ChimeraX commands (.cxc) that place a marker at each C-alpha (Angstrom):
marker #1 position -46.09,31.58,44.89 radius 0.5
marker #1 position -45.21,28.87,47.83 radius 0.5
marker #1 position -48.87,26.93,47.09 radius 0.5
marker #1 position -49.81,24.64,49.65 radius 0.5
marker #1 position -52.41,21.56,50.02 radius 0.5
marker #1 position -51.97,21.89,52.81 radius 0.5
marker #1 position -52.62,25.95,54.72 radius 0.5
marker #1 position -50.34,24.28,57.65 radius 0.5
marker #1 position -50.42,27.31,59.91 radius 0.5
marker #1 position -53.09,30.23,59.73 radius 0.5
marker #1 position -50.01,32.73,60.37 radius 0.5
marker #1 position -49.68,32.60,56.98 radius 0.5
marker #1 position -50.25,33.33,53.65 radius 0.5
marker #1 position -50.97,29.34,52.22 radius 0.5
marker #1 position -50.53,31.04,48.53 radius 0.5
marker #1 position -46.65,33.03,49.35 radius 0.5
marker #1 position -45.84,32.10,52.63 radius 0.5
marker #1 position -45.70,35.36,53.92 radius 0.5
marker #1 position -46.51,37.04,57.32 radius 0.5
marker #1 position -50.32,37.73,58.50 radius 0.5
marker #1 position -51.39,39.70,61.12 radius 0.5
marker #1 position -54.31,37.61,61.55 radius 0.5
marker #1 position -55.72,34.56,60.34 radius 0.5
marker #1 position -59.00,36.51,59.27 radius 0.5
marker #1 position -59.06,40.07,58.71 radius 0.5
marker #1 position -55.49,39.92,57.99 radius 0.5
marker #1 position -55.67,37.45,55.64 radius 0.5
marker #1 position -58.03,39.82,53.89 radius 0.5
marker #1 position -55.97,42.66,53.97 radius 0.5
marker #1 position -53.48,40.79,52.16 radius 0.5
marker #1 position -54.34,39.41,49.58 radius 0.5
marker #1 position -56.70,42.65,49.42 radius 0.5
marker #1 position -52.65,44.18,48.98 radius 0.5
marker #1 position -51.13,40.82,46.88 radius 0.5
marker #1 position -52.44,41.34,43.22 radius 0.5
marker #1 position -51.17,36.80,43.37 radius 0.5
marker #1 position -51.81,35.83,46.34 radius 0.5
marker #1 position -55.52,37.57,45.61 radius 0.5
marker #1 position -55.58,35.90,41.70 radius 0.5
marker #1 position -55.03,32.86,44.06 radius 0.5
marker #1 position -56.81,33.00,46.40 radius 0.5
marker #1 position -59.65,33.13,42.91 radius 0.5
marker #1 position -58.74,30.12,41.63 radius 0.5
marker #1 position -59.08,28.48,45.19 radius 0.5
marker #1 position -62.67,29.79,45.39 radius 0.5
marker #1 position -62.88,27.94,42.15 radius 0.5
marker #1 position -62.03,24.62,42.97 radius 0.5
marker #1 position -64.07,24.23,46.00 radius 0.5
marker #1 position -67.30,26.16,44.81 radius 0.5
marker #1 position -69.63,22.90,43.91 radius 0.5
marker #1 position -68.21,21.22,46.92 radius 0.5
marker #1 position -69.36,23.85,49.10 radius 0.5
marker #1 position -73.39,23.59,48.63 radius 0.5
marker #1 position -75.30,26.71,49.10 radius 0.5
marker #1 position -72.07,28.46,47.62 radius 0.5
marker #1 position -69.19,29.77,49.12 radius 0.5
marker #1 position -69.82,33.61,51.69 radius 0.5
marker #1 position -67.04,34.93,51.81 radius 0.5
marker link #1:1,2 radius 0.2
marker link #1:2,3 radius 0.2
marker link #1:3,4 radius 0.2
marker link #1:4,5 radius 0.2
marker link #1:5,6 radius 0.2
marker link #1:6,7 radius 0.2
marker link #1:7,8 radius 0.2
marker link #1:8,9 radius 0.2
marker link #1:9,10 radius 0.2
marker link #1:10,11 radius 0.2
marker link #1:11,12 radius 0.2
marker link #1:12,13 radius 0.2
marker link #1:13,14 radius 0.2
marker link #1:14,15 radius 0.2
marker link #1:15,16 radius 0.2
marker link #1:16,17 radius 0.2
marker link #1:17,18 radius 0.2
marker link #1:18,19 radius 0.2
marker link #1:19,20 radius 0.2
marker link #1:20,21 radius 0.2
marker link #1:21,22 radius 0.2
marker link #1:22,23 radius 0.2
marker link #1:23,24 radius 0.2
marker link #1:24,25 radius 0.2
marker link #1:25,26 radius 0.2
marker link #1:26,27 radius 0.2
marker link #1:27,28 radius 0.2
marker link #1:28,29 radius 0.2
marker link #1:29,30 radius 0.2
marker link #1:30,31 radius 0.2
marker link #1:31,32 radius 0.2
marker link #1:32,33 radius 0.2
marker link #1:33,34 radius 0.2
marker link #1:34,35 radius 0.2
marker link #1:35,36 radius 0.2
marker link #1:36,37 radius 0.2
marker link #1:37,38 radius 0.2
marker link #1:38,39 radius 0.2
marker link #1:39,40 radius 0.2
marker link #1:40,41 radius 0.2
marker link #1:41,42 radius 0.2
marker link #1:42,43 radius 0.2
marker link #1:43,44 radius 0.2
marker link #1:44,45 radius 0.2
marker link #1:45,46 radius 0.2
marker link #1:46,47 radius 0.2
marker link #1:47,48 radius 0.2
marker link #1:48,49 radius 0.2
marker link #1:49,50 radius 0.2
marker link #1:50,51 radius 0.2
marker link #1:51,52 radius 0.2
marker link #1:52,53 radius 0.2
marker link #1:53,54 radius 0.2
marker link #1:54,55 radius 0.2
marker link #1:55,56 radius 0.2
marker link #1:56,57 radius 0.2
marker link #1:57,58 radius 0.2
view
């Protein structure tokens, strides 16, 4: 994985560097179709959970 702590390009997956058709729905579709990226995303969400007041809505 090419994980980065700085998501510099919203049209590129921050976990694998793959191209995204859009930064919103395109990202969601990408992680749904790529188990490694989904795992990295869930790990990221677990890491920031306490930083987001009232939890993460997404």
